C-alpha positions in Angstrom: -13.2 9.4 49.2 -15.5 8.1 51.9 -17.3 4.8 51.4 -20.2 5.2 48.9 -23.8 4.5 49.7 -25.7 1.8 47.7 -27.4 4.6 45.7 -24.0 6.2 44.8 -22.4 2.9 44.0 -25.3 1.9 41.7 -25.0 5.2 39.8 -21.2 4.9 39.5 -21.5 1.3 38.3 -24.1 2.3 35.7 -21.9 5.1 34.3 -18.8 2.9 34.4 -20.6 0.4 32.2 -21.4 3.0 29.4 -18.5 5.4 29.9 -16.7 4.8 26.6 -19.9 5.1 24.5 -21.0 8.1 26.5 -17.7 9.9 25.9 -18.0 9.2 22.2 -21.6 10.4 21.9 -21.2 13.7 23.9 -17.6 14.7 23.2 -18.7 17.5 20.8 -22.3 18.0 22.0 -21.8 21.7 22.8 -21.0 22.4 19.2 -24.6 22.2 18.2 -26.0 23.9 21.4 -25.5 27.7 21.1 -27.8 28.5 24.0 -26.0 26.1 26.3 -22.7 27.6 25.3 -24.1 31.1 26.1 -25.1 30.0 29.6 -21.6 28.6 30.2 -20.1 31.8 28.9 -22.3 33.8 31.3 -21.2 31.6 34.2 -17.6 32.2 33.3 -18.0 36.0 33.0 -19.8 36.0 36.4 -17.0 34.1 38.1 -14.3 36.3 36.6 -16.2 39.4 37.7 -16.2 38.3 41.3 -12.4 37.5 41.4 -10.0 34.7 40.5 -10.1 31.3 42.0 -10.8 27.6 41.4 -13.9 26.3 39.8 -15.3 22.7 40.0 -17.4 20.8 37.5 -19.2 18.3 39.7 -20.4 15.3 37.8 -17.9 16.0 35.1 -18.2 12.7 33.2 -15.6 12.4 30.5 -14.5 16.0 30.9 -15.7 17.8 27.8 -17.6 20.5 29.6 -14.6 20.9 32.0 -12.4 21.5 29.0 -14.9 24.0 27.6 -14.7 25.9 30.9 -10.9 25.9 30.7 -11.2 27.3 27.2 -13.4 30.1 28.6 -10.4 31.1 30.9 -11.4 29.4 34.2 -9.1 27.6 36.6 -11.3 24.5 36.6 -11.1 20.8 37.7 -13.6 18.0 37.5 -15.1 15.5 40.0 -17.2 12.4 39.2 -18.4 9.3 40.9 -17.4 7.0 38.0 -13.8 5.9 38.1 -14.0 4.9 34.4 -15.3 8.4 33.5 -12.4 10.0 35.4 -9.9 7.7 33.6 -11.3 8.8 30.2 -11.3 12.5 31.2 -7.6 12.3 32.3 -6.7 10.5 29.0 -8.6 13.1 26.8 -7.5 16.2 28.8 -4.1 15.5 30.5 -3.6 19.2 31.2 -6.6 19.2 33.5 -7.2 17.8 37.0 -9.9 15.2 37.5 -10.8 13.4 40.7 -13.2 10.6 41.8 -15.6 11.9 44.4 -19.2 12.5 45.4 -20.9 15.8 45.1 -22.5 15.6 48.5 -19.2 14.9 50.3 -16.4 17.0 48.7 -12.9 16.8 49.9 -12.6 20.6 49.9 -12.3 23.3 52.6 -15.1 25.6 53.4 -15.3 28.5 50.9 -12.6 27.0 48.7 -14.3 27.5 45.3 -15.2 30.6 43.2 -17.6 28.6 41.1 -19.4 25.3 40.6 -21.0 23.8 37.5 -23.5 21.0 38.0 -24.2 20.1 34.3 -27.0 17.5 34.4 -25.4 15.9 37.4 -28.0 16.3 40.2 -30.6 14.7 37.9 -30.0 11.2 39.4 -30.3 12.4 43.0 -33.5 11.4 44.8 -35.5 14.6 45.4 -35.3 14.1 49.2 -31.5 14.3 49.0 -31.1 17.4 46.8 -31.1 19.9 49.7 -28.1 18.1 51.2 -26.3 18.5 47.8 -27.1 22.2 47.7 -25.9 22.6 51.3 -22.6 21.0 50.3 -22.3 23.3 47.3 -22.9 26.3 49.5 -20.3 25.1 52.0 -17.4 24.9 49.5 -18.3 28.1 47.6 -16.8 31.4 48.7 -19.2 34.2 49.6 -20.4 35.6 46.3 -19.4 32.4 44.5 -21.4 31.3 41.4 -23.4 28.1 40.9 -24.7 26.9 37.5 -27.3 24.1 37.4 -28.4 22.4 34.2 -31.2 19.9 34.4 -34.3 18.5 32.7 -37.3 20.7 33.3 -40.7 19.2 34.1 -42.8 21.4 31.8 -45.6 22.2 34.2 -45.6 18.8 36.0 -44.3 18.1 39.5 -40.9 16.6 40.1 -41.0 13.4 38.0 -38.8 10.3 37.6 -38.1 9.2 34.1 -36.4 6.3 32.3 -32.9 7.9 31.7 -30.8 5.6 29.6 -28.1 5.1 32.3 -30.0 5.4 35.6 -33.2 6.7 37.0 -33.4 10.5 36.7 -35.7 13.3 37.7 -37.3 16.3 35.9 -37.7 19.3 38.0 -40.0 22.4 37.9 -37.5 25.3 37.6 -39.1 27.3 40.4 -38.9 24.3 42.8 -35.2 23.8 42.1 -34.5 27.5 42.5 -36.4 27.5 45.8 -34.4 24.6 47.2 -31.2 26.4 46.2 -32.5 29.6 47.8 -33.1 27.7 51.1 -29.4 26.5 50.9 -28.2 30.1 50.7 -28.2 31.0 47.0 -29.9 33.9 45.2 -30.9 33.7 41.6 -29.0 35.7 39.0 -30.8 34.4 36.0 -32.4 31.4 34.3 -32.7 30.0 30.8 -35.2 27.5 29.5 -34.9 26.0 26.0 -37.1 23.6 24.2 -35.8 20.1 23.2 -33.7 20.0 20.1 -33.5 17.2 17.6 -33.0 13.9 19.4 -33.9 15.4 22.8 -37.1 14.5 24.7 -37.4 17.2 27.3 -37.1 20.9 27.9 -33.8 21.9 29.4 -33.5 24.2 32.5 -30.5 26.3 33.6 -30.2 28.3 36.8 -27.4 30.8 37.5 -27.1 31.4 41.3 -24.9 33.3 43.6 -23.9 32.3 47.1 -24.9 34.7 49.8 -22.2 36.8 51.4 
């Protein structure tokens, strides 16, 4: 992996510091989130319909969503900035591959992937840098590959920073994020908004996108 910027290093250090607690809190989070599971299932079905191939969860944390995608029948691996998170993921799911890396500089050939899941992982990216992330996602996805984005939705407000418990994060208008993905070469397949559940502060946004041929 190339040398990290100060922003990337600060994010990695922040997640390293809370990795064990984070893994414990979110290991079974999907069990109580039927709509989130439905979006992940739709992603898996869309990937399989387009043909077999590898899928990456970018910003995989301790690996529970990566393992869920494996259980949905995908050939999946995980990438995360935090070395401690990757160690925990490898320990919890030794049958899966996990790598330390940055989402905006992936060690992958052009068109290598059939799918990407970014599950609340671009939320810490400064808004000015999000287009570069989407360009990298498009580079490594095969034509007709599938991208799933999950994020905090801004509920009628502009893109807004908020006090995430680990590091500064951003809430996005769903149309704005879809527009940036469109500029990077993605077309929208579908979207899902859900209201915050118990213990959650913000509406959740989900975008299912397809890479242009």
